[in-house]
N, C-alpha and C positions, 0 to 999 in steps of 0.2 A: 342611618338617620343623619340628616344634614345638621350643620351647626346652628343654623337659624331656627330650625324646629326645636332643637335642644334648648336654645335660649328661651324660646317661647314657652315650652312645656315646663322647664325648670329654671325660673328666673333667679332663684336664690343661689344657684350654683355657678354664677357667672365669674368672670376673671377677677373683678375688683370687689366682689361681695364677701361678706364675712360668713363664717361657717355656723354662726349661731342662728337659732330659729327665729330670733327677734329682728330679722332683717327688715328694713323699712321698704315700702313700695317705691320710694324715691331712689333708694340705693339700687334696687333691682332694675329700675328703668335706666339708670346711668350705666350699670354693668351691661345691660342689654345693648345700649347704644355703643359702649366701648367694644363689645363683641362684634357688632355689625361693622364698626369702623375697622377693627382688626381684620375681619373677613374681607372687607373691600381692599385693604392694603395687601393682603395675601393674594387675592385674585390679580391685582396689578403686578405683583412680583412674579406670579406664575406666567402671566402673559409676556412679561419682559424676558423671562428665562426661555419661553418657547420661541420668541422671535430671535433670541441669541442662538438657540439651537439650530433654527432654520438657516441663519446666516453662517454658522459654523459648518453645517452640512454642505451648503453651497461652496464654501471655501475649500472644504475637504475634497469635494468632487472636482473642483478646478485644479487642485494640487495633484490629485491622482491622475487626472487627464493630461497634466503637464501644461495647462493653460493659465497658470497663475501668472500674474504680471511681473513677478520677481524673476529676473534672468538667472539668478543663481539656483532658484528652485527648479526652473526648466532644465538647466544643465544637470542638476542632481537627479532629477527624474529620468532623464535620458540615460545617464550613467547607470542608474539603478535598473532600468529596463535592459540595458546592454548586459549587465552582470547577470541578470536573471536568465536572459537568453543563452549566455555562455554556460551557465550552470546546467540548463536543460540539455544543451549539446553535449557537455561533458558527461552528464548522467547517461545519455543515450549511447555515447561512445563506450562508457564503462560496461553498459549492458551488452553491447555488441562484442566487446573484447571477451566478456565472460562467456557468451554464447560460442564464440570461436574456440575458446579454450576447452569448453565442454565438448565441442565437435571433434577437436584434435584428440582429446582424451578417449572419446568413443572410437575414433579411427585407430588409435594405438591398441585398444582392446580388441577391435575386430582383426587387426593385423596379427596380434598374438594368437587369437583363436584360429585364424587362417593357417598360421605356421603350425599350430598344434594339429590341426586336421591334416595338413600336408604330411607331417611326420607320421601320423597314424596311418594315412593312406600309403606312404612309402613303406612303412612297417608291414602293412597288410600285403602290399605288392611283393615285398621281399619274402614274406611267408608263403605267398602263392607261388613264387618262383621256386622256392625251396621245395614246396610240395610237388610242383611239376617235375623238378629235377629228380626227386625221390620216386615219383610215379614213373618217370622215364627209366630210371635205373631199375625199378621194380619190374617194369614191362620188359626191359632187356633181360633181366634175370629170368623172368617167366618164359620168355621166348627161348632163351638158352636152355632152360630146363626142358622145355617141350622138344627142342631139337635133340637134346641128349636122350630124352625118353624115346623119341622116334628112332634115333640111332640105335639105342639098346634094343628096342623092339624089333628093329630091322635085323640086327645082329642075331637076336634070338630066333628069328624065323629062319 
């Protein structure tokens, strides 16, 4: 409900009226007039504040774009933009350094795994060589036994 409707519907509750029920009609009309005057002054204040806000918004946009008439403001804006750009570069450099460090760490882990696999492979190869050597010796022994058995059987005949 707007204030004007409130004043019209409840004239005895105005700004300058008394709270007693015996308020005169003259008093209610002056309180109504006072309220309307007050509403008008409030509307003027709101309009002034809105125009000030528009002006401040324009000035803020000019300042943020570096187009303010003040040379010091332009200089400070350019310095601020330069510092912001440097911070972005530094942040991206830090990210790159971190990625490089992660890759180096992964490379070290892969190298360790490679060495472990080589060691295991060498161990398996040594084991295979040992098995081959034993097999060779075993084959030699078997061949010798066969020859001996053949020689014995030949002698027995």
